[in-house]
Every structure is written in structure tokens, then in C-alpha cells.
MMTF fields as JSON, N, C-alpha, C and O atoms, coordinates in Angstrom:
{
  "mmtfVersion": "1.0.0",
  "mmtfProducer": "UNKNOWN",
  "numBonds": 339,
  "numAtoms": 340,
  "numGroups": 85,
  "numChains": 1,
  "numModels": 1,
  "chainsPerModel": [1],
  "groupsPerChain": [85],
  "chainIdList": ["A"],
  "bondAtomList": [4, 2, 8, 6, 12, 10, 16, 14, 20, 18, 24, 22, 28, 26, 32, 30, 36, 34, 40, 38, 44, 42, 48, 46, 52, 50, 56, 54, 60, 58, 64, 62, 68, 66, 72, 70, 76, 74, 80, 78, 84, 82, 88, 86, 92, 90, 96, 94, 100, 98, 104, 102, 108, 106, 112, 110, 116, 114, 120, 118, 124, 122, 128, 126, 132, 130, 136, 134, 140, 138, 144, 142, 148, 146, 152, 150, 156, 154, 160, 158, 164, 162, 168, 166, 172, 170, 176, 174, 180, 178, 184, 182, 188, 186, 192, 190, 196, 194, 200, 198, 204, 202, 208, 206, 212, 210, 216, 214, 220, 218, 224, 222, 228, 226, 232, 230, 236, 234, 240, 238, 244, 242, 248, 246, 252, 250, 256, 254, 260, 258, 264, 262, 268, 266, 272, 270, 276, 274, 280, 278, 284, 282, 288, 286, 292, 290, 296, 294, 300, 298, 304, 302, 308, 306, 312, 310, 316, 314, 320, 318, 324, 322, 328, 326, 332, 330, 336, 334],
  "bondOrderList": [1, 1, 1, 1, 1, 1, 1, 1, 1, 1, 1, 1, 1, 1, 1, 1, 1, 1, 1, 1, 1, 1, 1, 1, 1, 1, 1, 1, 1, 1, 1, 1, 1, 1, 1, 1, 1, 1, 1, 1, 1, 1, 1, 1, 1, 1, 1, 1, 1, 1, 1, 1, 1, 1, 1, 1, 1, 1, 1, 1, 1, 1, 1, 1, 1, 1, 1, 1, 1, 1, 1, 1, 1, 1, 1, 1, 1, 1, 1, 1, 1, 1, 1, 1],
  "groupList": [{"groupName": "UNK", "atomNameList": ["N", "CA", "C", "O"], "elementList": ["N", "C", "C", "O"], "formalChargeList": [0, 0, 0, 0], "bondAtomList": [1, 0, 2, 1, 3, 2], "bondOrderList": [1, 1, 2], "singleLetterCode": "X", "chemCompType": "L-PEPTIDE LINKING"}],
  "groupTypeList": [0, 0, 0, 0, 0, 0, 0, 0, 0, 0, 0, 0, 0, 0, 0, 0, 0, 0, 0, 0, 0, 0, 0, 0, 0, 0, 0, 0, 0, 0, 0, 0, 0, 0, 0, 0, 0, 0, 0, 0, 0, 0, 0, 0, 0, 0, 0, 0, 0, 0, 0, 0, 0, 0, 0, 0, 0, 0, 0, 0, 0, 0, 0, 0, 0, 0, 0, 0, 0, 0, 0, 0, 0, 0, 0, 0, 0, 0, 0, 0, 0, 0, 0, 0, 0],
  "groupIdList": [1, 2, 3, 4, 5, 6, 7, 8, 9, 10, 11, 12, 13, 14, 15, 16, 17, 18, 19, 20, 21, 22, 23, 24, 25, 26, 27, 28, 29, 30, 31, 32, 33, 34, 35, 36, 37, 38, 39, 40, 41, 42, 43, 44, 45, 46, 47, 48, 49, 50, 51, 52, 53, 54, 55, 56, 57, 58, 59, 60, 61, 62, 63, 64, 65, 66, 67, 68, 69, 70, 71, 72, 73, 74, 75, 76, 77, 78, 79, 80, 81, 82, 83, 84, 85],
  "secStructList": [7, 7, 7, 7, 7, 7, 7, 7, 7, 7, 2, 2, 2, 2, 2, 2, 2, 2, 2, 2, 2, 2, 2, 6, 6, 1, 7, 2, 2, 2, 2, 2, 2, 2, 2, 2, 2, 2, 2, 2, 2, 2, 2, 2, 2, 2, 2, 2, 2, 2, 2, 2, 2, 2, 2, 2, 2, 2, 2, 7, 7, 7, 7, 7, 6, 6, 7, 7, 7, 7, 2, 2, 2, 2, 6, 1, 7, 1, 7, 1, 1, 4, 4, 4, 7],
  "xCoordList": [77.148, 77.661, 76.786, 75.564, 77.382, 76.651, 76.185, 76.899, 74.978, 74.398, 74.171, 73.838, 74.345, 74.047, 72.591, 72.027, 71.977, 70.605, 70.557, 71.431, 69.541, 69.318, 68.179, 67.136, 68.386, 67.403, 67.116, 68.038, 65.862, 65.482, 65.088, 64.167, 65.806, 65.56, 65.508, 66.286, 64.584, 64.491, 65.849, 66.515, 66.246, 67.573, 67.786, 68.859, 66.782, 66.894, 67.108, 67.942, 66.35, 66.505, 67.9, 68.535, 68.368, 69.7, 70.782, 71.719, 70.656, 71.622, 71.643, 72.71, 70.476, 70.381, 70.963, 71.645, 70.69, 71.207, 72.726, 73.402, 73.258, 74.713, 75.359, 76.394, 74.747, 75.268, 75.196, 76.152, 74.069, 73.907, 74.934, 75.532, 75.134, 76.123, 77.521, 78.281, 77.854, 79.169, 79.317, 80.379, 78.256, 78.298, 78.503, 79.131, 77.982, 78.118, 79.36, 79.614, 80.118, 81.341, 81.06, 81.749, 80.026, 79.659, 79.206, 79.353, 78.666, 78.188, 76.668, 76.062, 76.082, 74.646, 74.37, 73.383, 75.234, 75.094, 75.045, 74.191, 75.951, 75.986, 74.745, 74.219, 74.283, 73.07, 71.858, 71.055, 71.725, 70.603, 70.713, 69.728, 71.916, 72.127, 71.787, 71.128, 72.236, 71.964, 70.469, 69.923, 69.816, 68.375, 67.617, 66.743, 67.951, 67.249, 67.507, 66.609, 68.734, 69.058, 68.237, 67.7, 68.138, 67.33, 65.863, 65.192, 65.373, 63.983, 63.696, 62.681, 64.581, 64.422, 64.503, 63.71, 65.45, 65.595, 64.362, 63.939, 63.781, 62.564, 61.409, 60.65, 61.279, 60.209, 60.414, 59.456, 61.655, 61.941, 61.609, 61.06, 61.947, 61.638, 60.142, 59.654, 59.402, 57.938, 57.369, 56.469, 57.901, 57.436, 57.701, 56.851, 58.879, 59.224, 58.307, 57.845, 58.041, 57.159, 55.747, 55.095, 55.275, 53.934, 53.83, 52.846, 54.83, 54.826, 54.814, 54.11, 55.587, 55.619, 54.266, 53.805, 53.622, 52.296, 51.269, 50.433, 51.336, 50.419, 50.662, 49.718, 51.925, 52.275, 51.719, 51.12, 51.916, 51.384, 49.867, 49.284, 49.235, 47.783, 47.297, 46.329, 47.978, 47.588, 47.793, 46.993, 48.878, 49.235, 48.581, 48.68, 47.917, 47.34, 46.238, 45.414, 46.242, 45.189, 44.029, 42.954, 44.257, 43.205, 42.21, 42.525, 41.043, 40.024, 39.009, 38.891, 38.298, 37.255, 35.89, 34.865, 35.877, 34.607, 33.783, 34.305, 32.491, 31.583, 31.205, 30.257, 31.931, 31.587, 31.799, 32.836, 30.791, 30.875, 30.078, 29.055, 30.535, 29.738, 28.425, 28.349, 27.41, 26.12, 26.186, 27.087, 25.242, 25.173, 25.007, 25.607, 24.19, 23.961, 25.259, 25.544, 26.043, 27.319, 28.296, 29.016, 28.31, 29.247, 28.976, 29.911, 27.719, 27.364, 26.851, 26.197, 27.137, 26.616, 27.337, 26.799, 28.55, 29.332, 30.151, 30.956, 29.954, 30.714, 32.104, 32.267, 33.103, 34.453, 34.426, 33.738, 35.17, 35.168, 36.286, 36.255, 37.281, 38.419, 38.635, 38.477, 38.987, 39.156, 40.182, 40.026, 41.207, 42.252, 41.759, 42.427, 40.62, 40.088, 39.092, 38.548, 38.845, 37.849, 38.474, 37.792],
  "yCoordList": [-173.484, -172.136, -171.299, -171.28, -170.63, -169.807, -168.516, -167.914, -168.112, -166.871, -165.92, -166.354, -164.661, -163.646, -163.252, -163.171, -163.003, -162.514, -161.3, -161.111, -160.495, -159.362, -159.73, -160.214, -159.497, -159.867, -158.656, -158.063, -158.287, -157.148, -157.671, -158.477, -157.195, -157.622, -156.38, -155.441, -156.397, -155.327, -155.136, -156.112, -153.903, -153.593, -154.206, -154.738, -154.134, -154.701, -156.213, -156.761, -156.882, -158.321, -158.653, -159.595, -157.901, -158.139, -158.004, -158.802, -156.996, -156.832, -158.069, -158.552, -158.569, -159.755, -160.991, -161.8, -161.127, -162.27, -162.198, -163.223, -161.015, -160.865, -161.299, -161.966, -160.921, -161.336, -162.856, -163.498, -163.417, -164.87, -165.571, -166.565, -165.066, -165.657, -165.592, -166.556, -164.464, -164.333, -165.328, -165.924, -165.503, -166.463, -167.885, -168.706, -168.165, -169.503, -169.615, -170.659, -168.544, -168.497, -168.844, -169.65, -168.198, -168.372, -167.018, -166.004, -166.994, -165.75, -165.81, -166.881, -164.64, -164.574, -165.303, -166.029, -165.106, -165.768, -167.294, -167.955, -167.842, -169.293, -169.769, -170.846, -168.969, -169.342, -169.398, -170.327, -168.419, -168.4, -169.578, -170.267, -169.805, -170.914, -172.253, -173.096, -172.452, -173.691, -173.861, -174.952, -172.774, -172.835, -173.222, -174.089, -172.584, -172.869, -174.299, -174.96, -174.769, -176.15, -177.136, -178.102, -176.9, -177.775, -177.745, -178.777, -176.576, -176.429, -177.267, -177.961, -177.199, -177.97, -179.469, -180.247, -179.873, -181.289, -181.827, -182.952, -181.044, -181.461, -181.647, -182.61, -180.724, -180.849, -182.072, -182.777, -182.331, -183.514, -184.784, -185.732, -184.8, -185.966, -186.157, -187.284, -185.07, -185.169, -185.713, -186.552, -185.229, -185.708, -187.2, -187.934, -187.649, -189.07, -189.921, -190.977, -189.465, -190.203, -190.236, -191.28, -189.105, -189.054, -189.995, -190.721, -189.983, -190.875, -192.336, -193.152, -192.666, -194.047, -194.45, -195.567, -193.555, -193.867, -194.052, -194.954, -193.197, -193.341, -194.65, -195.316, -195.013, -196.281, -197.453, -198.364, -197.435, -198.5, -198.563, -199.647, -197.401, -197.352, -197.959, -198.718, -197.616, -198.147, -199.652, -200.362, -200.139, -201.554, -202.428, -203.654, -201.814, -202.559, -203.487, -203.127, -204.681, -205.653, -205.518, -206.078, -204.769, -204.566, -203.544, -202.723, -203.612, -202.656, -202.469, -203.291, -201.407, -201.143, -201.529, -201.289, -202.108, -202.493, -201.267, -200.234, -201.401, -200.28, -199.528, -198.742, -199.75, -199.103, -197.603, -197.12, -196.887, -195.435, -195.051, -195.67, -194.035, -193.629, -193.006, -192.395, -193.173, -192.568, -191.071, -190.584, -190.363, -188.915, -188.619, -187.681, -189.425, -189.229, -189.411, -188.636, -190.436, -190.672, -189.53, -189.097, -189.057, -188.005, -186.72, -186.045, -186.374, -185.098, -185.229, -184.317, -186.349, -186.581, -185.769, -185.549, -185.32, -184.605, -185.543, -185.089, -186.836, -187.831, -187.98, -187.849, -188.254, -188.489, -189.672, -190.665, -189.553, -190.615, -191.616, -192.702, -191.264, -192.145, -192.385, -191.467, -193.581, -193.94, -193.051, -192.762, -192.621, -191.843, -190.468, -189.81, -190.026, -188.727, -188.818, -187.798, -189.993, -190.163, -189.983, -190.088],
  "zCoordList": [-46.478, -46.434, -45.502, -45.651, -44.574, -43.617, -44.282, -45.085, -43.929, -44.436, -43.273, -42.17, -43.506, -42.504, -42.601, -43.692, -41.433, -41.394, -40.472, -39.626, -40.647, -39.762, -38.835, -39.274, -37.554, -36.555, -35.685, -35.123, -35.568, -34.73, -33.352, -33.221, -32.316, -30.942, -30.059, -30.231, -29.12, -28.148, -27.463, -27.116, -27.276, -26.724, -25.345, -25.06, -24.499, -23.156, -23.224, -22.502, -24.094, -24.269, -24.792, -24.317, -25.748, -26.309, -25.241, -25.199, -24.379, -23.288, -22.391, -22.011, -22.061, -21.202, -21.896, -21.266, -23.181, -23.938, -24.042, -23.957, -24.222, -24.279, -22.969, -22.972, -21.851, -20.543, -20.418, -19.983, -20.799, -20.74, -21.618, -21.207, -22.804, -23.708, -23.093, -23.171, -22.489, -21.857, -20.709, -20.528, -19.942, -18.839, -19.35, -18.681, -20.513, -21.111, -21.995, -22.595, -22.066, -22.879, -24.354, -24.981, -24.858, -26.259, -26.787, -26.104, -27.979, -28.58, -28.745, -28.731, -28.901, -29.181, -30.495, -30.619, -31.452, -32.744, -32.581, -33.172, -31.787, -31.569, -30.816, -31.096, -29.864, -29.126, -30.054, -29.97, -30.927, -31.882, -32.838, -33.101, -33.356, -34.298, -33.635, -34.244, -32.388, -31.657, -31.406, -31.57, -31.008, -30.757, -32.027, -31.996, -33.125, -34.382, -34.85, -35.373, -34.659, -35.036, -34.208, -34.75, -32.905, -32.048, -32.448, -32.45, -32.782, -33.197, -34.444, -34.513, -35.411, -36.645, -36.351, -36.881, -35.515, -35.176, -34.461, -34.728, -33.56, -32.867, -33.845, -33.742, -34.792, -35.789, -36.662, -36.981, -37.052, -37.86, -37.093, -37.655, -35.792, -34.97, -34.844, -34.926, -34.646, -34.58, -35.889, -35.884, -37.0, -38.301, -38.462, -38.967, -38.032, -38.133, -37.264, -37.695, -36.039, -35.132, -35.704, -35.688, -36.206, -36.793, -37.984, -38.123, -38.828, -39.997, -39.571, -40.166, -38.549, -38.05, -37.483, -37.721, -36.735, -36.198, -37.311, -37.25, -38.323, -39.455, -40.191, -40.617, -40.339, -40.99, -40.192, -40.762, -38.859, -38.019, -38.11, -38.15, -38.144, -38.247, -39.564, -39.59, -40.646, -41.962, -42.048, -42.658, -41.43, -41.546, -40.484, -40.543, -39.519, -38.412, -38.888, -39.729, -38.336, -38.643, -37.662, -37.877, -36.583, -35.58, -36.102, -36.964, -35.578, -35.986, -34.887, -33.978, -34.979, -33.994, -34.555, -33.918, -35.71, -36.291, -36.612, -37.03, -36.41, -36.686, -35.423, -35.44, -34.312, -33.051, -33.133, -33.588, -32.681, -32.549, -31.312, -31.019, -30.582, -29.423, -29.886, -30.952, -29.073, -29.41, -29.155, -28.471, -29.7, -29.48, -27.99, -27.465, -27.319, -25.887, -25.095, -24.182, -25.444, -24.763, -25.024, -24.124, -26.242, -26.615, -25.86, -25.428, -25.696, -25.082, -23.652, -23.145, -22.996, -21.646, -20.586, -19.501, -20.885, -19.886, -19.013, -18.199, -19.174, -18.423, -19.038, -20.251, -18.199, -18.741, -19.713, -19.478, -20.787, -21.792, -21.596, -22.174, -20.782, -20.596, -19.112, -18.307, -18.748, -17.334, -16.63, -15.444, -17.322, -16.669, -16.223, -15.425, -16.716, -16.341, -15.205, -14.783, -14.709, -13.632, -12.295, -11.276]
}
């Protein structure tokens, strides 16, 4: 069920959005609804990807052992990854 909301927008911005909506043959309401739907879908996708990465990390048989960079290496100012060289 659709719900109505009140949205405060600067008048100049609203005028521009109305023109844009007319050019796209849609409404400001539909543009806002579409934007919010995409925003939610992107967040859900990020959550799914993050969960999958965490799952792979937990289930991984690989390990780095006890390796840790030394304090000198960490604060040397040298790039830590080859792609940054």
C-alpha cells in the first residue's frame, strides 16, 4: 500500500526537477520513488556481497599464519601494496 509523505525541497530545485520530469515524461513523485527503490536495492546488494565475503572468509582453509607487519614496516612511509608503486 502506497503512503504519502511530505518532502521539503528548495523551490528552485523543485522547478528544475519538474522540468526534468516533464522531459522524461514522468512525474517528480515517480522519480523520487524510483530513486529510493534503487537506493534500497543497492544497499541490499552490498549487504549480500558483504555477507558472501564474510562467509568465504569464515569457511576459507587458507590462512596467513602468524605473519604481521613489523612496526617499522607499518610506519616506514613505503607503499604497502605493489599497485601503489
